[in-house]
C-alpha positions in Angstrom: 7.4 0.1 6.1 5.7 -2.9 4.6 3.4 -2.8 1.6 1.3 -5.4 -0.1 0.6 -4.2 -3.7 -2.3 -5.7 -5.7 -2.7 -4.7 -9.3 -6.4 -4.1 -9.7 -8.9 -3.2 -12.4 -11.0 -1.7 -9.5 -11.0 -1.5 -5.7 -13.0 0.2 -3.0 -13.0 0.5 0.8 -16.0 1.0 3.0 -16.6 1.8 6.6 -20.0 1.0 8.2 -21.4 0.2 4.8 -20.4 3.6 3.2 -17.8 3.6 0.4 -15.0 6.1 1.5 -12.4 5.3 -1.2 -12.8 3.9 -4.7 -10.4 3.5 -7.7 -10.4 2.1 -11.2 -7.3 0.6 -12.8 -4.3 0.9 -10.6 -2.8 -0.4 -7.3 -4.4 -1.3 -4.0 -1.7 -0.7 -1.3 -2.1 -2.3 2.1 0.4 -0.2 4.1 2.0 -1.1 7.4 4.1 1.3 9.4 6.9 -0.1 11.6 8.2 1.4 14.8 11.5 2.2 13.2 10.2 3.8 10.0 10.9 7.4 9.0 10.2 9.9 6.3 13.1 8.4 4.3 11.1 5.1 4.1 8.0 7.1 3.0 9.9 8.7 0.1 11.7 5.6 -0.9 8.6 3.4 -0.9 6.3 5.9 -2.6 8.9 6.4 -5.4 9.4 2.7 -5.8 5.7 1.9 -6.0 4.8 4.8 -8.4 7.6 3.7 -10.8 7.3 -0.1 -10.4 6.7 -1.6 -13.8 3.9 -4.1 -13.1 1.5 -3.3 -15.9 1.6 -5.0 -19.3 2.7 -3.2 -22.5 1.4 -3.9 -26.0 3.5 -7.2 -26.0 2.0 -8.3 -22.7 5.3 -7.8 -20.9 5.4 -6.1 -17.5 7.0 -2.9 -18.7 4.6 -0.1 -17.7 4.3 1.8 -14.4 1.4 3.4 -12.7 2.4 6.7 -14.2 2.6 5.2 -17.7 -1.0 3.9 -17.6 -2.5 6.9 -15.7 -3.4 4.5 -12.9 -4.9 5.2 -9.5 -4.0 4.2 -6.0 -6.0 3.1 -3.0 -4.0 3.1 0.2 -5.4 1.2 3.2 -3.6 1.2 6.6 -2.9 -2.3 7.9 -0.8 -2.7 11.0 -1.3 -6.4 10.9 1.5 -6.6 8.3 3.8 -6.4 11.3 2.3 -9.5 12.9 4.9 -11.8 14.4 3.5 -15.3 14.6 6.6 -17.2 15.5 5.6 -17.9 19.1 2.3 -19.3 20.3 -1.0 -18.9 18.6 -1.6 -15.1 19.1 0.3 -12.7 16.9 2.5 -10.0 18.5 2.5 -6.6 17.0 5.5 -5.2 18.9 7.2 -4.1 15.6 4.3 -2.0 14.5 4.5 1.7 15.1 2.3 3.3 17.8 -0.9 4.9 16.3 0.3 8.5 16.6 3.5 7.8 14.7 1.8 5.4 12.2 -1.0 7.9 11.2 1.6 10.6 10.6 3.7 8.4 8.4 0.7 7.0 6.7 -0.6 10.5 5.9 2.9 11.5 4.7 3.0 8.5 2.4 -0.4 9.4 0.9 0.7 13.0 0.4 3.9 11.9 -1.2 2.1 9.7 -3.7 -0.1 12.6 -4.6 2.9 14.7 -5.6 3.3 12.5 -8.6 -0.1 13.8 -10.0 -1.8 10.4 -9.5 -5.3 10.0 -8.1 -5.0 8.7 -4.5 -7.9 7.4 -2.4 -7.6 6.1 1.1 -9.3 4.1 3.8 -9.8 5.4 7.3 -7.0 5.0 9.8 -7.8 2.7 12.7 -11.3 1.9 11.4 -12.9 -1.5 10.8 -12.9 -1.5 7.0 -14.2 -3.8 4.2 -12.0 -3.8 1.1 -13.2 -5.1 -2.2 -11.0 -5.6 -5.2 -10.6 -7.2 -8.5 -7.0 -8.4 -8.6 -5.8 -8.2 -12.2 -3.5 -11.1 -13.2 -3.4 -11.8 -10.3 -0.4 -9.6 -9.5 0.5 -9.2 -5.9 3.8 -7.9 -4.7 5.2 -7.6 -1.2 7.7 -4.8 -0.3 9.6 -4.0 2.9 11.8 -1.0 3.3 14.0 -2.8 5.8 16.5 -0.1 6.7 15.9 1.8 3.4 16.3 -1.2 1.0 13.3 -2.8 -0.7 13.3 -6.5 -0.3 11.0 -9.0 -1.9 9.5 -11.0 0.9 
């Protein structure tokens, strides 16, 4: 699984002009599911994100997690994170999971995040969405489970 995390003061996602997910302070997660991803990736990535210390403490050091600040999550599916642009001018998405597998793991990821008692909002799988956010910092982090190990891209 690949995830782009953006620390936000607010974010929302809309479909056809209607807001379907909206959060205050927290993390916007653009989530891509790869064809070799599993439930193990879901659990590892959700735990990593929930406990990642990317929020400032009283000394302005990145010491606090989403749980520490009572933050919120907005998860938006984004298969284009698996774009392979090495050949030609048109991206290949061969490494992205097929929609039926991707939606299952996406939904499992959302459900796993909710088990931490955190407010989780979502986009709409396979819809054309507009995402608006106020990136705080800016802080943007790329994560990739890559066989169960998070790697900074």
